N, C-alpha and C positions, 0 to 999 in steps of 0.2 A: 897561622891562618886565623883570620878574623871574621866572625859571623855577624859583627855589628852592622846594623843597617846603614847603608852608604848613601842611598838616594831612592827616588820613586819615579814610577812611570804611570801616567794617567791612562786608564783602560776603560772602554765603554761598558765592559762586562763586570769587572770586579772593582771598579773604582780606582784607587791607587794601589799599584803593585810595587811594594817596597823590595829593594834588593841590597845585598851586602857587597862589600868590596870584592870578595871572592867571586860572587856572581857577576858583578860588573866586568871583571877581567874575562870571564868566559863569554858573556854576552857580546863583548866587543871583538871577539875573534872572527876572522873572515868566514869560517864554516857556518857559524851561527848567523852572521849578518847575511849570508847567501840566502837564507830562508825567506828573506824579504822578496826574493824573485820567484818564489814558488807559491802559487795560489793554494789555499787550503782545500778548496773544493774543485780543483782542476778546471773543468769546463762549465761548471754550474752557473757562472756569471752570464752566460749566453741565454739562460732561462730566467735566472734571478739576478737582475742587473747590479744589485748592491753586494752580491757575494764576491767581492774583490779582496777579501781579507786573505792574509798569507799565513804560511807555516810559522813565520817569525812571531806574529801576534799570538797564535795558538800556543807556541812554545813558552812564551812568557806566562800565559794563562795556566799552563800545566804546572810550571814551576810554582806559581802562586797557590794553586789548589793542592798540589803535593805538600807544600809547606803547611797549609791549613790542616791536612790530614796528619802530617807528622806532629804538629802541635798537639793534636788530640791524643795521639799515641804517647807523646812525651808526658802529657798530663796524667796519663794512666800509668806512668812509670815503666813503659815498655821499651822506650828508646832514650838515648841521651842527646845532648846538644850537637855533638859531632855527627851523629846519624841523621839528625834533622837537617843539617846543612847538606850532607851527602844526598839525601832524598830530594831536596829542592833542586840541586844541580842535575841530578839524574832526570828529574822531570823536565828541566830546561832542555836537555839533550835527547829526550826521548825520540824526537822526529828528525834529528840532524842527518840521518841517512836517507831521507826522502830525495828522490830524483825529480826531474821535471814533471810537472803536472801531477805531483803527489803519487797517489796509488796507481795511476795509469801507467807510469813508467815501470812499476813493479810487474805489470802484466807483460811488458816487453822483456824484462829481466828474467822471466821464467825460463827462457831458452838457456840461461846460464845457471839456473837453479838458485838464484839469489833473491833475498828479500831486503826491504829497507832496514830491517833490524840487523841483518848481516853487515850491510854497508855501514850502518850507524856505529857498530862496534869498532870497525876499522877507522872511521873518521875520528872518533874520540881518542883512539890509541895512536893514530899515525899522522895527525895534523897539528895545527897550531893549538887546537883544543888541549891536546896532551901537554904541550908546553905550559899553557896557562894554568892547568890543573896542578902540574908538578911544582910550578913556581909558588902556588898557594898551599903546598904541602898535602895535596890530595892524590890519591892513587888512581891513575887514568884507567887501569884495567878494572878496578872495582866499580868506578863510575860507569864505564862502558857496559859492564854486565848488568848493573842495576837499571840502567836506562832502558834496556830491552827486557827486563824481568827475568834475567838469568843468573842472578847473583846467588852463589851458594853460601850457606852459613847456618847459624843457629836460629836465625829469625827470618824464615822464608816469607813471612807475611809482608816484609818490607818490599819485596818485588811487586806485590799486588797493589801497593800504593800507586805505582806508575803504570802497571800493566795487569790490572785485575778486573773483576766484574763491575765494581763501582770505583774504578780508578780515577785518578786526577785527569788522565787523558780523556776518558769517557765523559766525565762531568763537564770539562771545559768545552769540548767540541760540540756537545749537544746544545748548550746555551749560547755558545758563540755562533754556531752555524744557524741556529734559529734566529738570532738577532740580525745577522747580516743578510739572510735570505728574506727576512720579513715574515716568515711563517710563525705560527704560535705554538707549534707542537713541542718545541724543545724547552719550554719554560719549566724548570725544575727547581725545587727548593733544596739546593745543594748544601746550604748551611745546616738544615735539619739532618740531612744524611751524614754529613761530616761529624756532627755532634753526637751521632748515634753509633759510630764505628767503634768496634772493639776487636779483640782477638779471641777466636774460639778454635780449639784443636789445631793450633799453629797457623791458622789462616784468618784473614779479615772476615768479620761477620757484622751484621747489622742488628741492632736492638729492635724488637718488634714495636717499640714505641714510635718508630719512624716508618711503620708499615705503609702508610698511605703515601708518604714521600717516595719510598722505594718503588711502590707500585706505579706511581706517576712517572718515575725515572725510566722504568722498563718500557712502559707503554709509549712514552715520549720518544725513546730511541726507535722503537718499532715504527711509529708514525713518521719519524724523520726519514727512515729508509724508504718508506713508500712514497712520501711526498716530495723528498728532495734528492737523496742519494741515488734512488732508482727511478726517478722521474723519467719518462720515456724520451723527452727532449734532451735532458741532461745526459742520458746514456747514449743518445744519438751522437752528440758531440764527442763523447768519450770514445765510442767505437771508432770514429773517424781519426781521432788523434792516435789511438793505439795502432791502428792499421798503417797510418802514415809513418809512425816511428818504426814499426816492424819492417815495412817495405824499404825504408831508407837505411836501416841499421847496418846492413852488409857493406854499404858504401861509406856511410858516415861514422860507423863504429861507436854508436852511442853506448852499447853495452860491452865494448871491448877495452874499457879503461883498465890500464895495468896498475896505475897508482891511484891513491886517494886524491891527489891533486888533479888528475885528469877527470875524475868523477865530479869534483867540486866546481869545475868550469861549466857544468851543465845546469841550466835553469830553464824556465818556461820560454823566455824570449830568445835565448841562444839556440835552443833546439828548433823552435818554429822558424827562425831566420835561416837556419841551415837547410831545413826542408823546403822552404820557399826558394832557396837558391838553386834547387834542382831543375828549374825551368829549362826546357830544351834538351833534356837528357834523352838518349835514344832508348835506353832500357825501359820497358813497359812499366815495371814495378816502381822505378824511380819517377817516371812521369806521373803515375797514379799517386804516389806519395806527395808530389808537388801539388797536384790538383786537390787532393784531400786537405792539404794545408791551406790552400787558398780558399776552399769552400768553408773551412773552419773560420778563417780570418774574416770572411765576408758574411758569416752566419747563413750560409746556404747548406743547411743540414740535411742529412738523410732522414727519411720519414719511416715511421713504424707501420709495417704492412701486416704484421701478425703478432699477437701477444697471448701468452698463457701464464697464469699465476698459479703457483703450486705452494699452498700453505702447509701441507703435510708431505714431506719429502718422499717421492717415489724414487728409490735408489737407482733403479735401472734407468728411468727416464733422465734423471739429473746427471748421473755419472757418465752416461753415454755422451750427453751434450757438453759435458765439461772437458771432453777430450778435443783438442784443437783439430786433429786430423779428421775426426768425425764431423765436426761443424763445417770444415772446409769442403768435405765431400758433399754434404747437403747443400751448401751454398752453390757449389758447382752444378749440382743437379738442378736446382731451381733456376739458375742462370741459363742453363742449356734449354730447359723447357720453354722459357719465355724469350730466349735469344737476346739477352742483355749481357753487359760486361760483368763477370763474376766479381771483379774487384770492388764493385759498388753494391753487392748483395752481402749483407753481414748478419750472422746469427749471434746474438748477444745473450749470455746467460748471467744474470745478476743474482748473486747468492750471498746470503748473510745469515748468521745465527740470529734468530729472533730474540733471544735472551743472551746478553753478553757473557762471555766466558774467557778464561785465561788459558795459556798454553798448556799448563800442567793438567787441565781437565780434558783436553783433546776434543771435546764436543760440548754443546750446550747442556746444561744441567741446572738443577735447582740452586738457588742462591742461598748461601748460609745465613740464617737468621737465628736469633735466640731470644728467650724471654728470661726474666729474673725470677728465681725461686724466692721463697719466703726468707731464706737464709742469705740472699744476695748472690747465689750461684747462677751461672749461665746455663740455661736449659735449651739444648738444640731444638729448633722447630723446623717444620717444612714450609718454606715460603709458598710453594706451589699449592699446598693445602690451605694455607691461610688466605691466599689470594687465588681463587679458582680461575679468574680471568687471566692472570699472568701464567698460571700453571698450564692453561690451554695453549699458551703461545710457545712453550719450550720446544724448540726444534729449529727449523730453518724457514726462511722466506726466499723462495726461488721464483724468478720471473724470466721466462724465455721469450725473446722477441726476434723478429726478422725485420731488417731495415733495407731500404732501397731508395734510389733517387725518386724525386717527385714524379717524373714522367714515366717511371717504371712501376709505380706503386700498385696499380690495379692488377696487372698480370702477375707480379710477384706475390701479391696477396692471394690470388687464386691458386698459384702453384704451392705456396706454403700450406694452404688449407688442405690441398690434396695430399701433401706429404704427412702433415701432422694430424689434420682432421680433429675429431673428438676422441680418437682412440689413443691408447698408450703408444708412445712413439716407438716402443720396442717392436711392435707389429709392422712398422713401416721401414725399419732400417735393417739393411743387410751388412754384416761386418765379420 
């Protein structure tokens, strides 16, 4: 296996991304090339026209940033050359399990209890990616586990390079999505962050000398969720795509793939084409799926009739609405009240941790930081206390919206206000 640099790719975010012969072999596999057909931001290009970048570009960026972090750890004597190469390839393959329209397909896969990480492990181990890795002397299982942050071993912090609080994935998507959407919020000094990373108590931590850069990173992520990922028009398009895929799934079998090869045939264009081919079907759900697909293609999007932002999570409010059957019941209730087709009344619950966390933490929590003692020792600090602004953000950002067709907007708005009003939704729901 050779980690010698073999070539380079010009990237608008990182400049030149250099790659080794090993990495070139993996980049050229069909499963990685397939990521060119999956937009990074699903449907955001209908709101931000330049957001046409793909998972392929992002994956190259994650490989590059993961390599930068690995170089930092290597310089500290924490990892060796072989681990550096493994980390870079794991970063490259971090998103190889994404389905059509990225995270939106994951909402459809919930009926099978699968995530893109689960699929990603299978893709790395059961496709041409495994062949390429093995030909280069790499362990496909090890790479697959590390790519999704599940590698067991004596250095658990290696997982956090790819899937942690200030991971390569987070760093790349923030600045990349900011660049391609044209918003300013995601501009973060990742070089300062990377140069300040170390290991504390077995996990990655940040030196407090980079406190301001880390604070900007967390706030930028929070603002990107509000301005881009959870933008009401972006979510309108997302809701339509998810519902179209769900309605068509029983007939078209998007989530019934039995093999990795069947999954890898799915990308944005193929799924949308299959949905549009449902024209003329007698089944109401299939006809609705077709109409939603055409509306998406023509940018005739549903409109937001009601919105409620929850910065401090009300467990009862949010957990009730996170259950699909409860949302469906409320949608049906609203549609009946105003006598419209319930298929075009949608309740969307956008939720995200306001401060990034990794799977081992289970929920948002303080970010590990440290200062240097007089003897050079690492002294744990509380980031939340050092940065009261960020400390106040720890938790969740939840936005509940009701969408409807333009012509039904006013009556649906009135019905939604009657159901939700200004009271806690628990007083309005019977279950």
